[in-house]
N, C-alpha and C positions, 0 to 999 in steps of 0.2 A: 504494500499500499503506499509505504514511504517512498518507493522506488517511482511509483506511478506519479505521485504528487511532485517529486523532484523533476521528472521529465516534463510534466505540465507547466511547471514553474519555468524551466529552461526554455520551453516553446514560448511561453508569454514573453519572456525577456527578449528572446530573438524577434518576435513579431513586433514588440514595441520598439526595438532598435530599428527595424526595417521601416515601420511606420514614421519614425523620426527622420531617418534618411530620406524618405520621400518628401517629408515636409521640407527639409533643407533643400533638396533639389528643385521643389517646386517654387521656393521662394527666390533661389538664384535664378531659375528660368524666368521669373518675373522682372528680376533686375536686368538681365540681359535684354529681354523684350523691350524694357523702357529705355535703355541706352540706345538701343538701334533707332529709335524714334527721334533722337536729338541730331540737328544738323552739325553743331559743335557744342563744346563743353568748355567752361572756364572755372578752374578751381583755385581757391586760396587754401593752403593747408598749413598745418604744423607738423615738423619732422622731429623725431626724438630717437636717439640711439643710446642704449644702456647696455653695458656689460659689466658687472660687478668684479668678475675674475680679472679684467683688464683694467679696472677703474676708468671706464669710459662712460661719460655722461654729457652727451651733446644735444643741444636743442637748436631749431632753426625754422624760419618760416620760409615758405616758398609758394610759388604759383605755377600753374600749368594751363595751356590753352591746347585743346585737342580737337581734331577734325579728321575722322576716318582713323587712319594709321599714323598721321601726321601730328606733330607736336612741336611746342615751344616750352621748355621747363626751365625756370629760374629757381635755384636752390644754392645757398651758401656762397653768393657771389658770382657763381658760374652759371652760364646760359647753355643749354643744349637745345638744338634744332634739328628735327629729322623731317626731311622733306619727302619721305616715302622710299628714298633710296640710300641716302647718306646721312650720318650724324655728325653734326658740326658742334664741336665742344670748345666755346669761348671763354677763356680764363684771363679776366683783365689783370689780375695781379702779376701773372707771368707773361703777359702780353703774347699770348699764343693761341692759335685755333688749331684743334686737332680734327682731322677729317678721317672717318672711318665708316665701313659698311656695317649694317646691322647684322648680328649673328643670330640667324633665323633658328639655329639648332640649339641655342641656349634657352630651353624651355624655363629654366629656373628664374630667369631675369624677368622681373616684373616691370616692363617699360611703361612709361605713362599711357601709351595707346592701348597696352594690354590690362592696365590695372582695374579697369571695370568689367573685364570679361575673361582674365587669366584663368579663373577657377573652373572654366568648362571641361578641360581635360588635365589629366594627371594627378587627380587627387580623390582621395575618399572624403566624404563630408558627413557630418553629424550636426543635429540640432544641438544648440549650447544655450547659454544663459541669456536671459532678457534684462535689460536694464533701462530705467527712465532717466534720461539725460535732458534736464531743463525742459520737461514737458513733452519731450519726445521719446516714444519707445523704440529702442534700439534692440534687435534681436540678432544675436551672434550665431554664426555657422562656423564650426571648427573644419578646417581643411587639412588633411594630413597627405603629404606627397607620397605617391605610390612608388617612386624610384629610390631605391636604397642608397643611391649615390647622390641624392639631394642632400644638402648641408642644411636644410631646415627641418626642424622637428615637426612644427605646425604653424598654421595661420589661423588666426581668428578674424573673421570679416564681420564688421557691424552694419547692420542694415536698418534704415529707417523704415518702418513697417507700413507708415502711411504713404511717404513719397516713392518708396522702392529704390532709393538712391543710397549708395555706400556713404556711411558716416565715418567709419574708420577701419584701419587695417593694422592688425598687429601680427608681426613675423617673429616667431621664436626660432633661433638657431640652435643646432646641436652642440655648439661651443658656449652656449648660455647667453648670447647676445639677444636683445630684444629691440626690434624697430617698430615704430608706431607712426602711422600717418594718420592724422586727424582732420577732416574736412572742415574749415571755418566758413566758407562760402561755396555755394554750387550754383553757377549760372550757365544757363543753356540758350542756344540759338542767338548768339551775340553777333553784332556787326564786325566782321573781321576784314582787314586789309587783304587784298589780292595777292600781296606778298608777304603775308603773314608767316609763312612756313619756308620762306626763300632766305637762304644765306647771301649777304651782300659784302663781299671781300672789300669793297671801297670803304666801308664804314671802319675798317681795321688796317690802315696802310703800313703801320709801324709793327704789326703783329707778325710773329713768326708762324707760317703755316706748315703745320706737320700732318703730311699725308701717311696715315697709318697703313693703308691698303694700296 
């Protein structure tokens, strides 16, 4: 009798986990569907990196403008422009512009253009905690990379249940590091310049151009 009760309990636990996974997938699907309706997205965010073992504690504010897979990212004084083919990294402190191609094989890299949809492949996901943040209900989905080579232990994706927009992303590394991106403002369908995602070398006449590819 006890064995039957144990089996029934284990089946219940398995069913509950499967149901939660479906809830998580449904919510992520809703986020993806919402993102696809936007012509462009402009986000102001806070970036934080913590690693107690290495005594690292960094915070910075940044912003990113995205349209399709193109983006302009400003963070820690450095600007990155991706025009759909090449990445231009502009570093005013070193007066250098690095030009490289996107490594499409690097699935672990969450680029700005992938930030809102990266979770669609390569992860197992489960329903996690829910929090009230200044009147907004934030539901977390835990994502665990399926590749054993991935250096990330897990990712928590916080989603505003009303708007279906991402509120924050918490990435935990196997080395104990924790990276948090928190969205401060989320604007859509903004008027953008036709050259928004074009690198103009004439603006940096004294910069060293470093072509990495």
